[in-house]
Biopython code that builds the backbone (N, CA, C, O; Angstrom):
import numpy as np
from Bio.PDB.StructureBuilder import StructureBuilder

atoms = [
    (1, "UNK", "N", (41.062, 73.273, 53.350)),
    (1, "UNK", "CA", (41.569, 73.527, 51.957)),
    (1, "UNK", "C", (40.825, 74.233, 51.004)),
    (1, "UNK", "O", (39.638, 73.986, 50.791)),
    (2, "UNK", "N", (41.524, 75.182, 50.365)),
    (2, "UNK", "CA", (40.696, 76.276, 49.366)),
    (2, "UNK", "C", (40.643, 75.550, 48.113)),
    (2, "UNK", "O", (41.163, 74.466, 47.849)),
    (3, "UNK", "N", (39.908, 76.337, 47.346)),
    (3, "UNK", "CA", (39.489, 75.883, 46.226)),
    (3, "UNK", "C", (40.705, 75.623, 45.165)),
    (3, "UNK", "O", (40.847, 74.590, 44.511)),
    (4, "UNK", "N", (41.528, 76.739, 45.130)),
    (4, "UNK", "CA", (42.735, 76.359, 44.264)),
    (4, "UNK", "C", (43.554, 75.306, 44.604)),
    (4, "UNK", "O", (43.964, 74.667, 43.635)),
    (5, "UNK", "N", (43.972, 74.874, 45.863)),
    (5, "UNK", "CA", (44.560, 73.543, 46.211)),
    (5, "UNK", "C", (43.735, 72.362, 45.965)),
    (5, "UNK", "O", (44.279, 71.311, 45.625)),
    (6, "UNK", "N", (42.613, 72.435, 46.091)),
    (6, "UNK", "CA", (41.590, 71.446, 45.965)),
    (6, "UNK", "C", (41.671, 71.075, 44.256)),
    (6, "UNK", "O", (41.572, 69.915, 43.854)),
    (7, "UNK", "N", (41.851, 72.161, 43.411)),
    (7, "UNK", "CA", (41.943, 71.764, 41.666)),
    (7, "UNK", "C", (43.183, 71.215, 41.449)),
    (7, "UNK", "O", (43.273, 70.350, 40.578)),
    (8, "UNK", "N", (44.216, 71.566, 42.107)),
    (8, "UNK", "CA", (45.580, 71.104, 41.897)),
    (8, "UNK", "C", (45.598, 69.921, 42.402)),
    (8, "UNK", "O", (45.975, 69.025, 41.646)),
    (9, "UNK", "N", (45.224, 69.574, 43.739)),
    (9, "UNK", "CA", (45.121, 68.128, 44.089)),
    (9, "UNK", "C", (44.454, 66.987, 43.256)),
    (9, "UNK", "O", (44.966, 65.884, 43.066)),
    (10, "UNK", "N", (43.092, 67.455, 42.725)),
    (10, "UNK", "CA", (42.223, 66.654, 42.200)),
    (10, "UNK", "C", (42.949, 66.234, 40.665)),
    (10, "UNK", "O", (42.996, 65.096, 40.200)),
    (11, "UNK", "N", (43.500, 67.509, 40.023)),
    (11, "UNK", "CA", (44.176, 67.563, 39.037)),
    (11, "UNK", "C", (45.429, 66.577, 38.726)),
    (11, "UNK", "O", (45.613, 65.970, 37.671)),
    (12, "UNK", "N", (46.246, 66.556, 39.883)),
    (12, "UNK", "CA", (47.286, 65.723, 39.953)),
    (12, "UNK", "C", (46.608, 64.190, 40.267)),
    (12, "UNK", "O", (47.026, 63.173, 39.713)),
    (13, "UNK", "N", (45.822, 64.198, 40.958)),
    (13, "UNK", "CA", (45.228, 62.719, 41.220)),
    (13, "UNK", "C", (44.736, 61.802, 39.951)),
    (13, "UNK", "O", (44.931, 60.608, 39.726)),
    (14, "UNK", "N", (43.992, 62.850, 39.168)),
    (14, "UNK", "CA", (43.462, 62.238, 37.927)),
    (14, "UNK", "C", (44.433, 61.851, 36.963)),
    (14, "UNK", "O", (44.264, 60.866, 36.246)),
    (15, "UNK", "N", (45.569, 62.667, 36.902)),
    (15, "UNK", "CA", (46.718, 62.311, 36.017)),
    (15, "UNK", "C", (47.273, 61.095, 36.580)),
    (15, "UNK", "O", (47.590, 60.260, 35.732)),
    (16, "UNK", "N", (47.493, 60.747, 37.916)),
    (16, "UNK", "CA", (48.125, 59.626, 38.369)),
    (16, "UNK", "C", (47.360, 58.576, 38.103)),
    (16, "UNK", "O", (47.859, 57.488, 37.815)),
    (17, "UNK", "N", (46.059, 58.777, 38.169)),
    (17, "UNK", "CA", (44.971, 57.771, 37.835)),
    (17, "UNK", "C", (44.986, 57.327, 36.203)),
    (17, "UNK", "O", (44.810, 56.155, 35.872)),
    (18, "UNK", "N", (45.204, 58.347, 35.284)),
    (18, "UNK", "CA", (45.343, 57.883, 34.231)),
    (18, "UNK", "C", (46.897, 56.954, 33.766)),
    (18, "UNK", "O", (46.866, 56.041, 32.941)),
    (19, "UNK", "N", (47.929, 57.316, 34.334)),
    (19, "UNK", "CA", (48.821, 56.577, 34.339)),
    (19, "UNK", "C", (48.874, 55.293, 35.019)),
    (19, "UNK", "O", (49.631, 54.409, 34.617)),
    (20, "UNK", "N", (48.214, 55.160, 35.894)),
    (20, "UNK", "CA", (48.016, 53.818, 36.527)),
    (20, "UNK", "C", (46.967, 52.845, 35.537)),
    (20, "UNK", "O", (47.073, 51.662, 35.213)),
    (21, "UNK", "N", (46.110, 53.684, 35.269)),
    (21, "UNK", "CA", (45.204, 52.741, 34.387)),
    (21, "UNK", "C", (45.983, 52.156, 32.682)),
    (21, "UNK", "O", (45.823, 51.082, 32.103)),
    (22, "UNK", "N", (46.788, 53.323, 32.295)),
    (22, "UNK", "CA", (47.658, 53.035, 30.990)),
    (22, "UNK", "C", (48.685, 51.743, 31.497)),
    (22, "UNK", "O", (48.748, 50.674, 30.892)),
    (23, "UNK", "N", (49.287, 51.993, 32.441)),
    (23, "UNK", "CA", (50.118, 50.784, 32.881)),
    (23, "UNK", "C", (49.573, 49.637, 33.014)),
    (23, "UNK", "O", (50.105, 48.618, 32.573)),
    (24, "UNK", "N", (48.308, 49.643, 33.709)),
    (24, "UNK", "CA", (47.636, 48.285, 33.777)),
    (24, "UNK", "C", (47.012, 47.769, 32.555)),
    (24, "UNK", "O", (46.928, 46.548, 32.424)),
    (25, "UNK", "N", (46.589, 48.507, 31.696)),
    (25, "UNK", "CA", (46.218, 47.962, 30.196)),
    (25, "UNK", "C", (47.345, 47.556, 29.642)),
    (25, "UNK", "O", (47.267, 46.478, 29.054)),
    (26, "UNK", "N", (48.562, 48.188, 29.649)),
    (26, "UNK", "CA", (49.826, 47.610, 29.057)),
    (26, "UNK", "C", (50.221, 46.237, 29.624)),
    (26, "UNK", "O", (50.951, 45.454, 29.016)),
    (27, "UNK", "N", (49.657, 45.988, 30.897)),
    (27, "UNK", "CA", (50.470, 44.778, 31.824)),
    (27, "UNK", "C", (49.642, 43.593, 31.491)),
    (27, "UNK", "O", (50.082, 42.483, 31.189)),
    (28, "UNK", "N", (48.091, 44.031, 31.600)),
    (28, "UNK", "CA", (47.155, 43.117, 31.823)),
    (28, "UNK", "C", (46.722, 42.538, 30.481)),
    (28, "UNK", "O", (46.732, 41.324, 30.278)),
    (29, "UNK", "N", (46.329, 43.460, 29.541)),
    (29, "UNK", "CA", (45.611, 43.184, 28.347)),
    (29, "UNK", "C", (46.404, 42.559, 27.217)),
    (29, "UNK", "O", (47.429, 43.181, 26.936)),
    (30, "UNK", "N", (46.169, 41.512, 26.535)),
    (30, "UNK", "CA", (46.601, 40.979, 25.303)),
    (30, "UNK", "C", (47.006, 42.288, 24.434)),
    (30, "UNK", "O", (46.576, 43.406, 24.716)),
    (31, "UNK", "N", (47.949, 42.008, 23.262)),
    (31, "UNK", "CA", (48.249, 43.070, 22.670)),
    (31, "UNK", "C", (47.372, 43.577, 21.778)),
    (31, "UNK", "O", (47.270, 44.775, 21.512)),
    (32, "UNK", "N", (46.575, 42.482, 21.189)),
    (32, "UNK", "CA", (45.462, 42.715, 20.396)),
    (32, "UNK", "C", (44.250, 43.513, 20.950)),
    (32, "UNK", "O", (43.400, 43.967, 20.183)),
    (33, "UNK", "N", (44.184, 43.683, 22.363)),
    (33, "UNK", "CA", (43.034, 44.510, 23.006)),
    (33, "UNK", "C", (43.491, 45.716, 23.425)),
    (33, "UNK", "O", (42.672, 46.581, 23.738)),
    (34, "UNK", "N", (44.745, 45.940, 23.490)),
    (34, "UNK", "CA", (45.343, 47.214, 23.994)),
    (34, "UNK", "C", (44.859, 48.395, 23.675)),
    (34, "UNK", "O", (44.624, 49.247, 24.531)),
    (35, "UNK", "N", (44.601, 48.623, 22.050)),
    (35, "UNK", "CA", (44.090, 49.835, 21.512)),
    (35, "UNK", "C", (42.673, 50.380, 22.206)),
    (35, "UNK", "O", (42.392, 51.505, 22.620)),
    (36, "UNK", "N", (41.876, 49.134, 22.174)),
    (36, "UNK", "CA", (40.642, 49.592, 22.846)),
    (36, "UNK", "C", (40.633, 49.532, 24.348)),
    (36, "UNK", "O", (39.609, 49.823, 24.966)),
    (37, "UNK", "N", (41.602, 49.211, 24.881)),
    (37, "UNK", "CA", (41.753, 49.514, 26.457)),
    (37, "UNK", "C", (41.986, 50.932, 26.485)),
    (37, "UNK", "O", (41.176, 51.642, 27.082)),
    (38, "UNK", "N", (43.103, 51.497, 25.850)),
    (38, "UNK", "CA", (43.523, 52.738, 25.690)),
    (38, "UNK", "C", (42.488, 53.946, 25.621)),
    (38, "UNK", "O", (42.423, 54.983, 26.281)),
    (39, "UNK", "N", (41.579, 53.368, 24.427)),
    (39, "UNK", "CA", (40.205, 54.169, 24.116)),
    (39, "UNK", "C", (39.350, 54.504, 25.330)),
    (39, "UNK", "O", (38.810, 55.587, 25.557)),
    (40, "UNK", "N", (39.308, 53.221, 26.194)),
    (40, "UNK", "CA", (38.547, 53.306, 27.541)),
    (40, "UNK", "C", (39.042, 53.754, 28.451)),
    (40, "UNK", "O", (38.277, 54.152, 29.329)),
    (41, "UNK", "N", (40.308, 53.880, 28.642)),
    (41, "UNK", "CA", (40.806, 54.716, 29.743)),
    (41, "UNK", "C", (40.831, 56.178, 29.587)),
    (41, "UNK", "O", (40.713, 56.927, 30.557)),
    (42, "UNK", "N", (41.008, 56.662, 28.186)),
    (42, "UNK", "CA", (41.045, 58.057, 27.881)),
    (42, "UNK", "C", (39.559, 58.475, 27.979)),
    (42, "UNK", "O", (39.332, 59.554, 28.528)),
    (43, "UNK", "N", (38.447, 57.694, 27.475)),
    (43, "UNK", "CA", (37.155, 58.025, 27.809)),
    (43, "UNK", "C", (36.680, 57.892, 29.216)),
    (43, "UNK", "O", (35.718, 58.553, 29.605)),
    (44, "UNK", "N", (37.367, 56.997, 30.057)),
    (44, "UNK", "CA", (36.737, 57.140, 31.518)),
    (44, "UNK", "C", (37.608, 58.415, 32.188)),
    (44, "UNK", "O", (37.205, 58.918, 33.237)),
    (45, "UNK", "N", (38.840, 58.917, 31.517)),
    (45, "UNK", "CA", (39.443, 60.003, 32.097)),
    (45, "UNK", "C", (38.568, 61.262, 31.996)),
    (45, "UNK", "O", (38.310, 62.046, 32.909)),
    (46, "UNK", "N", (38.150, 61.311, 30.684)),
    (46, "UNK", "CA", (37.454, 62.649, 30.175)),
    (46, "UNK", "C", (36.379, 62.505, 31.103)),
    (46, "UNK", "O", (36.336, 63.433, 31.910)),
    (47, "UNK", "N", (35.548, 61.682, 31.234)),
    (47, "UNK", "CA", (34.125, 61.573, 32.165)),
    (47, "UNK", "C", (34.491, 61.996, 33.348)),
    (47, "UNK", "O", (33.933, 62.984, 33.826)),
    (48, "UNK", "N", (35.503, 61.324, 34.042)),
    (48, "UNK", "CA", (36.004, 61.804, 35.305)),
    (48, "UNK", "C", (36.215, 63.230, 35.482)),
    (48, "UNK", "O", (35.663, 63.954, 36.310)),
    (49, "UNK", "N", (37.107, 63.560, 34.578)),
    (49, "UNK", "CA", (37.560, 65.015, 34.761)),
    (49, "UNK", "C", (36.396, 65.883, 34.750)),
    (49, "UNK", "O", (36.333, 66.827, 35.538)),
    (50, "UNK", "N", (35.292, 65.590, 33.758)),
    (50, "UNK", "CA", (34.332, 66.358, 33.491)),
    (50, "UNK", "C", (33.391, 66.537, 34.791)),
    (50, "UNK", "O", (32.969, 67.621, 35.195)),
    (51, "UNK", "N", (33.157, 65.359, 35.331)),
    (51, "UNK", "CA", (32.346, 65.228, 36.652)),
    (51, "UNK", "C", (33.021, 65.990, 37.698)),
    (51, "UNK", "O", (32.284, 66.741, 38.336)),
    (52, "UNK", "N", (34.285, 65.967, 38.025)),
    (52, "UNK", "CA", (35.128, 66.774, 38.954)),
    (52, "UNK", "C", (35.105, 68.336, 38.614)),
    (52, "UNK", "O", (35.104, 69.181, 39.509)),
    (53, "UNK", "N", (35.090, 68.612, 37.445)),
    (53, "UNK", "CA", (35.030, 69.784, 36.969)),
    (53, "UNK", "C", (33.625, 70.515, 37.417)),
    (53, "UNK", "O", (33.557, 71.553, 38.075)),
    (54, "UNK", "N", (32.623, 69.815, 36.960)),
    (54, "UNK", "CA", (31.114, 70.113, 37.279)),
    (54, "UNK", "C", (30.988, 70.507, 38.922)),
    (54, "UNK", "O", (30.623, 71.607, 39.338)),
    (55, "UNK", "N", (31.333, 69.474, 39.665)),
    (55, "UNK", "CA", (31.236, 69.547, 41.151)),
    (55, "UNK", "C", (32.198, 70.610, 41.629)),
    (55, "UNK", "O", (31.830, 71.183, 42.655)),
    (56, "UNK", "N", (33.384, 71.012, 41.097)),
    (56, "UNK", "CA", (34.312, 71.932, 41.713)),
    (56, "UNK", "C", (33.402, 73.346, 41.240)),
    (56, "UNK", "O", (33.415, 74.315, 41.999)),
    (57, "UNK", "N", (32.744, 73.391, 40.154)),
    (57, "UNK", "CA", (32.136, 74.627, 39.795)),
    (57, "UNK", "C", (30.816, 74.878, 40.405)),
    (57, "UNK", "O", (30.507, 76.067, 40.489)),
    (58, "UNK", "N", (29.946, 73.980, 40.861)),
    (58, "UNK", "CA", (29.020, 74.119, 41.691)),
    (58, "UNK", "C", (29.308, 74.367, 43.074)),
    (58, "UNK", "O", (28.515, 74.964, 43.802)),
    (59, "UNK", "N", (30.493, 73.896, 43.486)),
    (59, "UNK", "CA", (31.067, 74.032, 44.949)),
    (59, "UNK", "C", (31.392, 75.525, 45.127)),
    (59, "UNK", "O", (31.284, 76.082, 46.220)),
    (60, "UNK", "N", (31.832, 76.208, 43.902)),
    (60, "UNK", "CA", (32.323, 77.586, 43.735)),
    (60, "UNK", "C", (31.260, 78.598, 43.628)),
    (60, "UNK", "O", (31.437, 79.786, 43.899)),
    (61, "UNK", "N", (30.105, 78.067, 43.208)),
    (61, "UNK", "CA", (29.003, 78.911, 43.328)),
    (61, "UNK", "C", (28.411, 78.811, 44.716)),
    (61, "UNK", "O", (28.011, 79.886, 45.162)),
    (62, "UNK", "N", (28.291, 77.923, 45.373)),
    (62, "UNK", "CA", (27.594, 77.742, 46.548)),
    (62, "UNK", "C", (28.489, 78.576, 47.806)),
    (62, "UNK", "O", (28.023, 78.832, 48.916)),
    (63, "UNK", "N", (29.803, 78.905, 47.361)),
    (63, "UNK", "CA", (30.683, 79.543, 48.373)),
    (63, "UNK", "C", (30.619, 80.976, 48.238)),
    (63, "UNK", "O", (31.279, 81.697, 48.986)),
]
sb = StructureBuilder()
sb.init_structure("model")
sb.init_model(0)
sb.init_chain("A")
sb.init_seg("    ")
for serial, (resi, resn, name, xyz) in enumerate(atoms, 1):
    if name == "N":
        sb.init_residue(resn, " ", resi, " ")
    sb.init_atom(name, np.array(xyz, "f"), 0.0, 1.0, " ", f" {name:<3s}", serial, name[0])
structure = sb.get_structure()
């Protein structure tokens, strides 16, 4: 799998993971805790995307 395909797959997977997290928050958490859950989900999404981006950047420099 080349770099461009890897970027597309990871981005698509991360968006799907965010959707799943948001749906889980909507279904599991009580209504008064949902805003905190949404903030946590978006924070986790940003951290995960940053780590993936750094990993892809370092992989691109090695190739």
